[in-house]
N, C-alpha and C positions, 0 to 999 in steps of 0.2 A: 752792512758791509759796503764800503765806499767803492768807487769805480776802479781805483788803483788796486785794491785788494781783490776785486772780482777778476781783473785782468791777470793778476798773479795766479789765482786759482786756475783760470782757464789755460794758462801757459803750462801748468802741470798736467792737464787732462787732454786738451785737443791735440790732434796729430800735427806734426810739423814736417817740412820737407827735409830729407836727409841728403839726397843728391838727385841729379837729373840723368835719365837714360834717354838721350836724345831729347825729344819734346815731352817725354813722359816723366812726371814727377814721382819719385819714389819716396813715400812718407814713412814716418816711424811705424805706422800700422803694418805696412808691408815688411819692413826690416824686422820688426819684432815678431811677426808671424814666422819669418824665416828662422829666427833665433829659436823660437819654441819648437819648430820642426826639427832643427838641428839637435835640440835636447831630446825630443821624443824618439827619434829614430834609433840612436844608440841605446837609449833606455829600454825601448821595446826589445831590442836584440839581447841586452843583458838579462832581461826578465824572462825571455822565452828560449834562450839558447840551450838550456838543459831541462826541458820539460819532461816530467815523469808522470806515470799513471797515477801515483799518489802525490798530491801537491806537497811541496816542502819549501821552507824558506820564502824567498821573494815571490815564488810562483803563486802563493796564496792570493796575492793582490789581484793580478789579472784574472785568476780563476774566479774570484768573488764577483768581479765586474761582469765577466762572461756568463756566469751562472745566473746572476740577477736578471740580466737582459734576456737570456735564454728562456727563463721562466716567464718573464713578462710577455715576450713574443708568443710563446706557446699558449699562454692563457688567453691572449687576444686573438690569435689566428690559428691556433692548433699547431700540429707538427709542421705545417707549411711555413709557419712564421720563423722557424729556425734558420732558414736560408738568408734572412735579413739581418742576422746578428752582426756580421762584419760591418754593414752600413751603420746601424744604430749604435753599436759599440764604439766604432771609430769616431762618430759624431760626438758622443758623450766625452770620450777621453780627450779629443782635440779641443773641444770647446772648454772643457774643465781646465786644461792647462793654460789656455788663453785667458780664461777668467782669473786664474790665480797668478798670472804672470806679474801682477802689480806688486808682488812681494819681492821681485827682483829690483834692486835699486835703480832708480831713474827709468824704469820700464813703464811705458804707457800701454796698458792692455788693449790689444786689437779689438776686443769686444766692446770697448767704450767708443768705438768709431762706427757710425751708422752704416758706412759703406761696407765695412767688414761683415757686420751681422746681416745686412741685406744680401751680400754675396752668398753667405751660408744658406740663407732662407731660399733664395732663388734656385741655387743648385740643388738643394734638398727637394724642393717642390717639383722641379723638372725631373729628378730621378724618380720621385713618387709617380709622376705621370707615365714615365717610361715603364715602370713596374706594372702599372695598370694596363698599359697597351699590350705588354708582353703576356700578361695573365689573361686578359679578356679578348685580345685581338682588337684591331682598330675599330671594327664595327661594334663590338660589345662595349669598348671604351667610350665611343661617341654616344651609344645608346644609354649609358648610365647617367648622362646629363639630363635625359628626359624622364628620369624616374623620380617619384612614383607616377607622375603624370607629365605629359608634354609641356604643360603650363609652368612647370618648375625649372625649365631649361635656363631662363635668365638668372634665376636665383642660384642655381647650381653652378653656373659659369662664374657668376660674381663671387661665389664662395671660394672657388679655386683661385681667382685672381687676388682675393684679399688675403689668402693664407700667407704668402711670402711677406706681405706688409706686416701682418700680425706677428708672425714669428720674429722678424727682424726688430720691430719696435719693442717687443716684450723683452728680448735679450738686451738690446741696447739701453733702454730706459733703466732697467734694474742695475746693470753694471756701471753705467755712467753716473747714476745717482749715488751708488755705493762709493765709487771712487771720488766723487765730488765731496761727499760728507767727510770721508777720511782725510782728504787733502785740506779741507777747511780746518778740521780739528787739529791736524798736524801743524798747520801754520799758526794756529792760535795757541795751542798747548802742545809743543813738540815732543814731550817725553811720555806722559802717562795716558792722557785722555784717548788718543787714537787706538790704543792697544785692544780694549774690548770691541771696538768697532771693527778692527782688523780680524778678530776671531769671528765676528758676525759676517765679515766679508768672505771668509772661507766657507761658511755655511751657505751664504748667498750664492757663491760661485758654484758649489756642488748642486744646489737646487736648480739654478738656471740652466746648467748643463743637462740635468735630468729632465726638466720640463721641455727643453727643446727636443731631446731624444724621445720622450714620451709622446709628444705631439706628432713626431714623425711616425711613430708606431701607429698612432690613431689614424693618421691620414692614410697610411698604407692599408690598414684594416678596412677603413670605410670605402676605399676605392676598390678593394678586392671583394669584400663581402657585402658591401652596400651599407647604407645608413641604418 
């Protein structure tokens, strides 16, 4: 691939500035995230406005997601894990819609921007730490960094600092790579070749949203119950 072709591919992937809000640049990542939020909010209302004891129609879809993560949290943390369903479920659904937003024409998925995935990771890890403080108390929270021996403090602290980097890079690298491959194939063979990869992209989008949510569950469980 020559330099011109590479630049054309990057134009389809990397975020660009849409407008300025004073000195702040508002990029396609921010605008596209707003668009997905604008789609999700009324969709969530439509799917949940007539909830029944016995699921029917469109209610089956959110029920399946909720039940899956409910069981996952209960298996990992017992009944106490149920209280974290809103956090984990929201992360999964939001990241999933962001991952799949590349099916909207001319949409650059926010999860192909490292700043977006890093923001998700930092906020998630901060929330996990706050959950740990609330559960253990400040003294117990600090004490867990010295477990199982005080000599483990540097490694335990480093592990917490690395978590947002690991979370963000994993999601970004997979989604950026998937989008790059599809863009290259679409530019080379614009009709048939990208279609199988697009189906693979759906699977990848679901898997990456699940992995992010699963790691969040594991981080919460490790902080509350210990390694």
